[in-house]
C-alpha positions as CSV (number, residue, x, y, z in Angstrom):
1,M,173.0,79.7,44.6
2,L,171.7,82.7,42.8
3,S,168.3,83.3,41.3
4,T,167.8,85.2,38.1
5,A,164.8,86.9,36.6
6,T,163.8,86.3,33.0
7,P,162.0,89.2,31.4
8,P,158.7,88.3,29.9
9,E,159.1,86.6,26.6
10,P,158.4,88.5,23.3
11,G,155.0,87.5,22.1
12,S,153.9,86.4,25.5
13,G,151.4,89.3,25.8
14,C,153.7,91.2,28.1
15,D,156.3,92.7,25.7
16,E,154.5,96.0,25.2
17,A,156.4,98.1,27.7
18,A,153.6,100.7,27.9
19,T,150.9,98.3,29.2
20,G,150.1,98.2,32.9
21,A,150.1,94.4,32.9
22,A,153.5,94.2,31.4
23,L,154.9,96.6,34.0
24,H,153.3,94.6,36.8
25,W,154.6,91.3,35.5
26,R,158.1,92.7,35.2
27,A,157.9,94.1,38.7
28,L,156.8,90.6,39.9
29,V,159.8,89.0,38.2
30,N,162.1,91.5,39.9
31,L,160.3,90.8,43.3
32,Y,161.1,87.1,42.9
33,A,164.7,87.8,42.0
34,T,165.3,90.1,45.0
35,A,163.7,87.9,47.6
36,P,166.5,86.7,50.0
37,I,165.2,83.1,50.1
38,N,165.9,82.8,46.3
39,N,169.6,83.3,46.9
40,L,169.6,79.7,48.3
41,F,168.4,78.3,44.9
42,E,169.6,78.4,41.4
43,S,166.3,79.4,39.7
44,R,164.7,81.7,37.3
45,I,161.1,82.9,36.9
46,T,159.1,83.8,33.8
47,I,155.7,85.3,33.8
48,T,154.2,83.8,30.6
49,E,150.8,85.4,30.5
50,E,148.0,86.5,32.9
51,G,147.4,83.8,35.4
52,R,150.6,81.8,34.5
53,A,154.1,81.7,35.8
54,R,157.0,79.3,35.3
55,I,160.0,78.7,37.5
56,E,163.0,76.7,36.5
57,F,165.3,75.5,39.2
58,L,168.3,73.2,39.6
59,V,168.2,70.2,41.8
60,D,171.5,68.9,43.1
61,E,173.0,67.4,46.2
62,R,172.7,70.6,48.2
63,V,168.9,70.1,48.5
64,Y,168.9,66.3,49.2
65,H,167.4,64.5,52.2
66,A,169.2,61.6,53.8
67,A,168.1,59.1,51.1
68,G,169.7,61.1,48.2
69,A,166.8,62.9,46.5
70,A,165.3,66.4,46.7
71,H,163.8,67.2,50.0
72,G,160.1,68.0,50.1
73,T,160.7,71.5,51.1
74,V,162.1,72.1,47.6
75,Y,158.9,70.7,46.1
76,F,156.8,72.9,48.3
77,K,158.8,76.1,47.7
78,M,158.7,75.8,43.9
79,L,155.1,74.7,43.7
80,D,154.0,77.5,46.1
81,D,156.0,80.1,44.3
82,A,154.7,79.2,40.8
83,A,151.1,79.2,42.0
84,F,151.6,82.4,44.0
85,Y,153.1,84.3,41.1
86,A,150.5,83.0,38.7
87,A,147.8,84.3,41.1
88,N,149.6,87.6,41.8
89,T,149.6,88.5,38.1
90,L,145.9,89.3,38.6
91,V,146.4,91.4,41.7
92,T,148.3,94.7,41.0
93,D,148.0,96.4,44.3
94,R,148.6,93.9,47.1
95,F,151.0,91.2,48.0
96,L,149.3,87.8,48.3
97,L,149.7,85.5,51.2
98,T,149.5,81.7,51.0
99,T,146.7,80.6,53.4
100,S,146.8,76.9,52.5
101,F,148.6,74.7,50.1
102,N,148.1,71.0,49.4
103,L,150.8,69.1,47.6
104,H,151.2,65.7,46.2
105,F,154.6,64.0,45.7
106,V,154.5,61.9,42.5
107,R,158.1,60.8,42.3
108,P,161.6,61.7,43.6
109,V,164.0,63.8,41.7
110,R,167.8,63.6,42.1
111,K,169.4,66.1,39.8
112,G,168.8,68.4,36.9
113,W,166.6,71.2,35.9
114,V,163.0,71.1,37.1
115,T,160.1,73.3,36.0
116,A,157.3,74.5,38.2
117,E,154.3,75.6,36.1
118,G,151.8,77.7,37.9
119,R,148.2,78.5,36.7
120,W,145.5,80.6,38.3
121,I,142.2,78.8,38.6
122,S,139.6,81.0,40.3
123,G,138.9,84.1,42.4
124,R,140.0,87.7,41.8
125,R,138.8,89.8,44.7
126,R,139.9,88.6,48.1
127,V,140.9,85.0,47.7
128,L,142.5,83.4,44.7
129,V,143.1,79.7,44.0
130,A,146.0,78.5,41.8
131,E,147.6,75.2,41.0
132,S,151.1,74.2,40.0
133,R,153.0,71.2,38.9
134,L,156.6,70.1,38.8
135,V,158.1,68.5,35.7
136,D,161.6,67.1,35.5
137,A,164.0,67.5,32.6
138,D,162.5,64.4,30.9
139,G,159.0,65.9,31.0
140,E,157.8,63.6,33.7
141,E,155.5,65.1,36.4
142,I,157.2,64.8,39.8
143,G,154.8,66.8,42.0
144,R,151.5,68.8,42.0
145,G,149.9,71.3,44.3
146,T,147.0,73.6,44.8
147,G,147.1,76.8,46.9
148,T,144.7,79.4,48.3
149,F,146.1,82.9,48.4
150,Q,144.6,85.9,50.1
151,R,145.2,89.6,49.6
152,S,147.3,91.0,52.4
153,R,147.5,94.5,53.7
154,I,151.0,94.8,52.2
155,A,151.1,97.1,49.2
156,L,153.2,95.8,46.4
157,S,154.4,99.4,45.7
158,G,155.9,99.5,49.2
159,L,158.2,96.5,48.6
160,A,161.7,97.3,47.6
161,G,161.9,94.5,45.0
162,Y,158.7,95.4,43.2
163,R,159.9,97.5,40.3
164,P,159.8,96.9,36.6
165,E,163.5,96.7,35.8
């Protein structure tokens, strides 16, 4: 499976190429697209505005558990990623690390496109909190999570995928 990056949408507040925020968000989109783990999933990310990110991904038989629905690791990955990228829109110098994440499974999903919507809640300096939710193709919530993210010592500028292409 291949992941793709979706450039920020026109009118989303990040279409002015000259702004630092727009460049940062584009670089985050590229960082997602170049992460090796994302080659395992058919997905695409969009940074919609400061403190918000959306990831769309395809659920099919390749990610099923033994009972024929998406495995919980898929829920966690997409909820964590959406919350992480929403939080990292506010941090321009360091890569964030997930220090804790609580998730709630609402219902199983078997196939189709699912959207993870991430939203920053609080914190800007050292620790940030963000939440995310999963919605299936019919608009039904299938999962929800809240994560705590901490600034790492890893400079974003030192990561090969962090570039505004």
